[in-house]
N, C-alpha and C positions, 0 to 999 in steps of 0.2 A: 947284507942279508935281504933277500926278496920278501915282500909282503904280499900275501894272496888274500884278497877279499873273497867272500863266498861266491859272489856273482862272477868272479874272474876265474874260478877254478875250472880247468879244462876237463870236465867230467866225461866227455864223449870220447876221449883218447887216453884212457888210463894205462894202456900197454899190458893189461892183465885181464883175465877172465876169472869167474868163480869156479870153484873146484868141481861143481856138479856137471860142468859143460866141457865139451871137446870141440875144438875149432880148427878148420883147415881153410885157408884162403887160396883160391886159384885165379889166374889171370882170365878176365872175361873173354878175351880173344883167343889166346893160345891154349888155355886150360892148364898151363904149367903152374906148379905149386909156388906161391910167393911168400906165404907165412903159415904158421900153425902154432897151436898151443903146445907147450912142452909135454903135457900129460897124455897126448895121443899115443905115446909109446906104451902107456898102461893098458890100452885095449887093442892096439894093433901090434902085430908081430914085426917090429922094425928094429934092426940091429943098430943102425946109425942114422939118426934123424937128419943129420946134415946132408946126407945124400939125396934128400927129398927136393931140395931147392932146384928150381928150373926143370924139374922132371914132372911128368904127368901122373895122375892117379893110376892110369892104365899101365904105367911102366912098372907097377908093383902089384901084379895080379894076385899074388898070394896074400899079401898084407891087407889090401883094400878090396878083397873079393866081394864082400857084402855091399860096399858102396857101388862098385862097378856093375853089379847085377841088379841094382835097385831101379825101379821105374823112373824115379826122379832123375837120376844121373844119366840114364839113357835118353831122356828127353830134356836135357839141361838147357839147350838153346830155346826151347819152347817155354820153359818155366822162368827164364831170366830175361825175357824181352823187355819187361818193364822194371824200373828200378824200385828197390825197397818193397817188393811184393813177395811175401814168403809162402812157400809150399811145403807141405808136411808128408812124411811117409814113416813107416816103421821097418826096421831091419834087425836081423839077428847078427851079433858078433860074438863068436865063441860061445854060442848057445844062450846068450843073454840078449833080451830085447831092448832096443834103443829107438828113441824118436830121432828121425833124420829130417832136417829142414834145410832149405836152400833159399838164398835171395841174392840179388846183385846190388851192389852199392858202388857207384862210380865205376872204377876199372876192374874191380874184383868181384868174384862170386864167392859167397860165404857158404861153407858146408859145416853145419852145426849139429852136434849130437848130444843127447843126454839120456840117461837110463830111464826106462819106463817104470813108474811107481804106481802100483795098484792102490786104489782107494776103496777099502771095504765099507767105509761109512757113507759113501755117496748115495743119496736118495733124492732122485729128481722125479717130480710128477708134473703133469701139465698145468696144475694150478699155480705153479710158480711164475709162469710167464704172462699171467693175466693182469699186467700192469695197466692196461688201457681202460679197464672198468673201474679203476680207483679214481675217485674224484677229490683227492686231497694230496697236495704236494708232499707233505711230511710222510704220509702213509706209503707213497711210492718208494721213498728211500728206505723206510723200515721194512717194507716187503722185499726190497732188493737184498738187504742184509740177511733177512731170514732165509732167502733162497740161497745166497752164497755160503751161508754157514754149513749147508749140507755138502758143499763142494770143497770149500777151503778149510773150514773148521779151525780157524785160528782163535785164540782166546780173547783177542780184542779186534773188533771190526768197526770201522767208522766211515761215515760219509763226511767228507771235508770239502767245504765250499770256499772258493777264492773270493775275497772282497775286492772292491774297486782299486784299493791301494796295493794289492798284491799279498796282503796278509790273508789268513784263512780262519775259518771257524768250523768246529765240529757240530753238525746239525742233526746227525742221527748216529746211534751207537748200539752195538750188541757186544756184550763182554761176559767174561766169566764172573760169577758172583763175588769172588774174593778180590777182584781188581777194582781199583779206584776209577770212578767215572770221569771221562773227559768231555762229556756232553756239554755244549755251550761254551767251551773254552776257545780262546783265540790264540793263534800262532802268528808270530811276526813274519814279514815278507822274507826275511833272511833264512827262515827255516827251509823254504823251498824257493831258492833264488831264481832269478830270471832265466839263466841258461838251463836250469833243471826243469822249469815249466815248459821251455821250448822242447826239451827232450820228451816230456810226458805227452806233448801234442803229437810228436812223431812216432814214438814207441809207446803204445798205449797199455801194455802190460809189463810189469817190472817185478822181478822176484830177487830177494837176497836170502838164500836158504839158511846160511850160517855166517853171521858177521864175524865169528871168531875163527873161522877156518882160513888157512893160508890161500892166497890168490895164486893163480897159475900164470906165469909169464908167457907172452907171445913172442915167438922167435921169427925173425925176419932177416932175409939176406941183405935187403936195402935199409937205408935209414929213413925211408918214407914213414910218415905218421899214419897209423891205421885207425880209421874212423870206425868206432864200434857202436855208433848211435843205434843201429837196428839189430845189434846182436843180443840174443836172449840172455846169454851168460856174462855180459859185460860186467866187470868188477865195479864195485861201488867206490866212491871217492873216500879218501881218508876222513874228511869232515863229516860226511854222511854216515860213515861207519861208526865214528865216535858218537854221533848223535843218537843212533839206534841203541848203542850200548848204554849211553847215559839214561835213556828212557826205560831201561830195564828189559829190553827185548833182545832176542837172539836171531830172529828172522823177521822179515817183512815182505809183504806182497801188496802191490797197488795196481789199480785199473783206472785209467783216465776216464773222466766223465766229459764227453765232448758234446756241446750243444751249439748249433749254428756255427760250426767250425772253430769254436773257441773253447779253450780249456776252462770249463765251468767249475770243475772240482775233481776230487779223487775218491775212489773207494780205497781206503788204506787199512791194511790188516797187520797186526803185530802179534808175535808169539814169544813167550818167555824162553821157550826151548827151541833149538834148531829144528826146522821143519821144511822139507821140500814139497812143493805142490807139483803134481804131474802136469806135463805140457797140455794134455787134453783137458784137464780140469781148469787150467789157466785160460785156455781158449774158451771154454764154456762160461767161465766167470766173465770174460770179456763180452760174450754174446748177451748174457743176462743184463750186464751193465749198460750195453747199447740199447737193449729193449727198454730198460727203465729210463734211460736218458731221453729216448724218443717219446716215451709216455709223458715224461715231465714236460718236454718241449710242446707236445700236443696239448697238455693241460694248460700250460701258460698261454699258448696261442688262443685257445678257446676262451680263457678268462680275458685275454687282451681284446679279443673280438667283441665280447659282451661289454667290456668297458668302453670300447670305441663306439659301439651302438648307442650306449647311454650318453656318451659325450656328444655325439652327433645330435641326439634328441635335445639335449640341453642347449646346444649351439643354435639349433633351429628355433627354439623358443626365444632365445636371446635375440636372434636375428629379427624375429617378428617385433619384439619390443624396440630394437634399435631403429627399425624403419618407421616407427611412429614419430620420430623426431628428425628434423633436418639438421640438428646440431649434434655432433659426436659427443661433445662434452656433456650435454644434457642426457644423452643415452647412457653414457657411462655412469653418471651420478644416479640415475633412476634405477639402474641394475647393479649397483655397487656390491650389494650383499651376495648376489649370485656369482659375480666376477671374483670376489674374495674367496668364495668357497670352492670354486672349480679346481685350483691347484692345492687345495687343502691347507690354505694359509690362515693365520690368525688375524692378520690385518691387511688393509689395502690403502694406498694413497693414490689418488687420481690427480695428476698435475697437468695444468693447461695454462701456459704463460705464467702469470703471477698467482693464479688460483690453485689452491691445494684443498682437496676434499678427501676426508678419511672415512674409513669404515673398519670397525673392529678394534683390535689392540695394535696401536702404532706409536712410534716416537712422537715427541712434540714437534711443532712446526719448524722451530729453529734447527733441530736435528735433521729433519727431512730436507730442509733447504741446503744444509751442508752435504748431505748424501747426493742431492741433485747436482751440485757443483762438482763434487768428486767424480760422479759418474761421467759427466761430460769431459772431464780432463783425463780420466784414467781408463775408460772402456771404449772399445771400438765396436763391440758386438751389438747387434740389434737386441738380443736377449742375454743378459748377464745374470748369473746365479752364484750364490755362495751359501754354504751352511755354517761357515765360520766367521761371518761378518762381525759379530760381537767380539770375538777373540782377536780379530785382525785390526778392527777400526773402532771398537767400542769407546775407548777413552777419548779418542780424537773427536768423535761425533756426539759424545754425551749419551750413549745408548745404555739401556739396561737389559735385563733378561727377557724382555718382551720383543727384542729385535736381534735375535742371534742369527737367523737365516734371512736371506733376501733374494728376491728376483726383480730385476729391473727390465722393463720392456720399453724401448724408445719407439713411440708412435711416430713422432716427427721431431728430429733434433733441432731443426730450424725454428720451430714454433714452441720449443720447450714443452712438448706434449709427451708424457710418459705415464706408465703404470708401475707402481712399486708394491710388491707383496712382501709381507713380513711373517716370520715364524718365531715362536718363543724358544727360549733355551731349553735343550733337552738334557736333563741330568744323566749323563752317560757314564756307566760303570762297565769297564771292559775287564773280564777275567781272563788273564793270560795263563797259558800252561807254562809256568815258570817265568822269572824275570827275563824279558826279551833282550836286555843288554847282555853283550857277550864279551868274554875276555880274549886275550891274545895268547896263543901257544905256538910251539915250534915243532915242525916235523921235517923229516929228511926225504927227499925225492931225487932219485938218480945221483946220489952222493952229494946233493946240494941242500943245505939247510934253508928252510923257508918259514916265515911267520904266517900263521893263519888265524882267522877268527875262530876261536874255540867254541864248540857248542856248549850250551849251558848244561850244568850237571843236575840241576833240580827242576822238576816239573810240577812242584807244588804251586797251587793257585796264587797268582800275583795279580792283585786288583789295582787297576789304574782308573782314576777319576778324571774325566775330561770335561772342562768348563768352556763356555763361550761358543758352543755349537748348537745348532738346531738338529732336528731329525733330517736325514738326507732327503733332498729333493729327488724323487725317483722318476723313472721314465714316464709314468702316468702324469705326474705333476708337470713335466716338460710338455707333454702332449696337450694338457689343458691350457697352458699358456699359449702354445702355438695355435690352439683352436680360437682363443680370444684374439690373437693377432690376425688370423685368417678372417674372422668375423668382422673386425674393424676394417681390414683392407677391402673386403667384399662390400660392406655397407657404404664405406667411403666412396668406393668406385661407383656404386649405384647412385649415390647422392651427387657425385660429380657429373655423371651422365645426365641426370635430371636437371641439375643447375646449368650445365652446358646447353641443354636443349632450350631451357628458359632464356638463357643469355642470348642464344642465337635468335630466338623469337623477339626478344627485347631489342636486340641490335637492329633487326629488320624494321621493327616499329619506329625506333629512334631515327633510323636513316630516312624513313618515310616522313616522319615529323620534321626532321631537319630540312628535308627537301621541300616540304610543304611550307615551313616557316620562311625559308629562303625565297620561295616563289611568291608567297603573298606579300612579304615585306618589300620585295623588289617590284613585282608587277602592280601592286596596289598604290605604289608611290605616285604614279602619273595621274590616275583619276583623283587622288586626294589633292594633288596640287591644283588640278583644274577646279575641283570643288571649292578650294580655298580662294582661288582667284575670283571665281564667280561670286562667292560670298562677299569678298572685299569690294568688288565692283558694285554689287547690290547695295552694300552699306553706303558707298559714296553717292549713289543715285538717290538715296533717301534723304535729301537735304531738308525736306519739309516733313519727313516722317515722324511718327510719334517716338518717344523715348523707349516705349515698350517694344516696338518693332526693332529698333536699333539694338536693344539688349538681347533680343532673341538671335539676331544675326551675329553679334559678338560671341554669344554662347556657342553658336555653330562653329565659328572660326576657332574658338578655344578648344572645342572637342576634336576638331580636325588636327590641331597641333598636338594634342595629347595622343591621338591615334598615330600620327606620323612618328612621334617620339617612341611609342611602344614598338612600332614596326622596325624602327631603327635599332632599338635594343635587341629585338629578336634576331635581326640580321647579324648584329655583332656577336650574339651568342652562337649562331650557326657558324660564323667565321672562326670563332674561337676553337671550334672543334675540327674544322676541315682545312683551314688555310695552312699554307706551308710556313714553317717557323725556322728561324736561323738564330741559334743561341750564340751570344757574344757578350763580351765584357762591356757593361753600360754604366755611365755615370747617371746619378739619380737626382742630385741636388737641384739643378736648374729646372728639370721636369717637375719636381715636387713643388718648387717655388711658384712656377707658372700656373700649375693646376690649382694651387691653393688660392692665389690671387683671383683667378677667374671664377673659382667656386664662390668666393665671398660676394662677388658681383651677381652671379647667377641666382644665389639664394637670398640676396638682399640682406646680407649680414656683415656690414662694414666694421662693426665693433668686435667681430670674432678675433680672438687672440690666437695666432698660429705660431707655435714654437717649433722651429726646425733645428734639431741637434745634429748628431753625426749622420752622414749619408754615405756609407761605404758602397763601392761598386758591386754590381750583381751580375750573375750570368743569366741572360734572358733574351727574349725577342723584343726588339724596340717597340713595335706597334702594340704588342700584347702587354708589355710592361706599362705603357701609357694607359691602356684600358684598365689595368689593375689599380694603379694609383688614382686614376680619375674616379672610379667607382667608390673606392674606399674613402678617399679624402672628401668627395662630394657628400657621402653619407655622414661622415663625421661632422662636417660643417652644417649640413642641413638639419640633422637631428639635435644639434646643440644650439641652433640659431635662436631659439626662443627662450634660452636661459638668460638670466640677468647679466652674467659675465661669461659668455660663450668662450670656450677654450679648447684648442686642439693641439696635441703634442705629437711630433713625429721624430722617432729616434731609431737609428740602425746600429746594430752591434754584430761583431764577428764571433762566431762560436765554432771553432774547429774548421770544418770544410763548408760550413753553412753561414749565410748572412741573414740575420733576423731583424725585421722592421716591426716596430710597434706604433700603430696609429691610434692614439687615445683621445677620447672626447669626454666632456661632462654633460652629455645629452641625456635622452630619455631612458637609455638602457634597454636591455632585451629580457623580457620575462622568461623565467626558467621553463614554463610550460610550452614556450615556442621554440625551444632549443633544437628539437628534432627536425624542424622544417626550415632552418635558417638558410640553407643554400639551395632550396628547391625553387624552381621557376614559378613566378606569379604568386608567391606566398609573401604576404605582408603581415607584420606584427599588429596586434590589436591596438597597441598604443601609438602606431605610426600612421593610422588612417587619416589623421588631419594634415599630414605632410604629403606633398605631391610626389608621385612615384608609381611604378608598376610591378615591382618585385622581381625584376630581371637582373639587376646589377650584380648582386652577390652570386647568382648562378654563373654569370660570365666570369667573375673572379675565380670561383671554384674550378671551373673548367680550364681556364688559362693556367692556373697554378699547377694543376695536374699535368698539363701538356709540357710545361717547362721544367718538370720534375721537382716542383716545389710543393708548398703546402699552405693552406690558409686555416686559421683557427681564431677563436675569440674568447675573451673573458668579459663578463658583464655583471653589473650590480646596479643598485639605485643611483650610485654616484656617476655612472657613465659606462662606456664600453671601450675595450681595447681590442683592435683587430691585429692579429699576429701573422705576418707574412714571412715565410721561410724560403729563401732562395739558395741556389748553389753558389758557392764562392768562385769567382773567376779563376 
């Protein structure tokens, strides 16, 4: 036995029409008759309907005289140039007036007839189409129902809005006083399944005059399926027919509400007694519904424009605040309250690397850290949002009712920069028109039994309590988050341009300084050498000179040596930036041992204890590596040389892809207040002034380590200092 879900039911090809209609199908090219409803024999004088197949309407001038003489039929090619476009006329058949309409669908032209029904109660005045002066969405739909009541006059009339999940809600109602109200009730998606919604978008007016009447079969010579999508009298599906009966109605009429080419909702009307609405009245109902739809769309657009203007104003104010800081994180923190409020959130977390700053109602830090980790592993979008985050992940992340909804905006995934908005749980009660769960029943179609989802029999209010959700994030909330995103991108770009300009200027200055330092250190070498030689010669010539004069000359020679050493260091610094490098696997032990021994001699500290432990190979440039160890080991021995038991320890370890050397001493240490200028050129610590030096060595090390893709850092206290050199592993 086949099982038919609601959304699988082929409602556009039922093979039947309703009893109020009469249908003839002709081939679009030859105009020969291809199918017709069996009841045409009731209004046309035809002895044997089987003789109609493959013949033309004009072959039966007596039977189809009214059709043949109609303006529409005589201009059939003109009126059927475009598919699914319907044209109307009125004709008399045996003294009775009928609506006559034609349209082409695929290879067939449909000729459709129905009797004209006069409406004595119809009262239409120009006040009913003044939808555009109404400045309230709800009032637009109530005005529409008031207008249609004079045309349709069914006992229950509703405006039904589709939700995002396909379900629907009654948002406006006009009913007979003795009928139960459906206002505010929700209907599940299966009440109007997907293929039905698609038909409502194509065929915008739909009437079922009498759900209890027998349907009329369509007779066709071929076995081709006849698509009745655009037919006015198309029969309803068995499931829909039973649904209408279960609701207590005998007839229904609906008009689609189309906004921005989407099926926004329906005007749906029900009557406890069978009732047919005349074609002209149905067309007029469609016109008024279109007017109301356009008015609603205009109203929403106007509101949206006003919202956008206010959002732009707030964004401009925030932009001014952001540009006061050079640091994005600082800008976000200073304006966190406004950023929280823009998408109407209850809480905000600003995340930058390891820093988390919150505003409003948020989870604790541990929960936020779990959310951050989850977001990186499970989301690819720049902006992720959920209203059911508590329901979906609450237990896993330790969340409570304050964190039901969430929006995550990744500012920069690589730097762990993001914004997270939170919304409290919304205690949601949905009143359904009957229990939305459906039972299974059996029906017969073309001699074959099929199982179907049976429509519910009760429409009494069924209340569902939904936990773990926040209020929905609407389009305005999304726009607000996008505005924050655009603001961050714009201000970051402006800061980038400013920083780039400063960096370019700084690079130019640095290049000039490097060129200058290279020039003076190189070009001044010769005159300094001449000065020193002359001073030494002068000293030798003063054999009988006073000790005071000799002291002054020795002082000159010493200052010349100091100046030469300083120029040498400046030259090394310049070379560390500009010289070509060749990274290779290098042994370090012999280099370290030789530098250590020479350093003890240089700084006159023969009692210094130098402990050399493991010395793993490193990836570096040979000349530059020597400069690094020379400067660091020299400093360690120099600044510990005046201790009672001077001690230097050198140890290398392998950590993954890196090799880390620690050069530790028990020297004078580095004061905390001098930490910020450790690697700046010509900067010396206050406690190092009594030691010989010029403050260039560590700048050379810092520059070299960056060039060979390594790093230099240090740890220091009163007991001494440890310099930490990180190299790439060969």
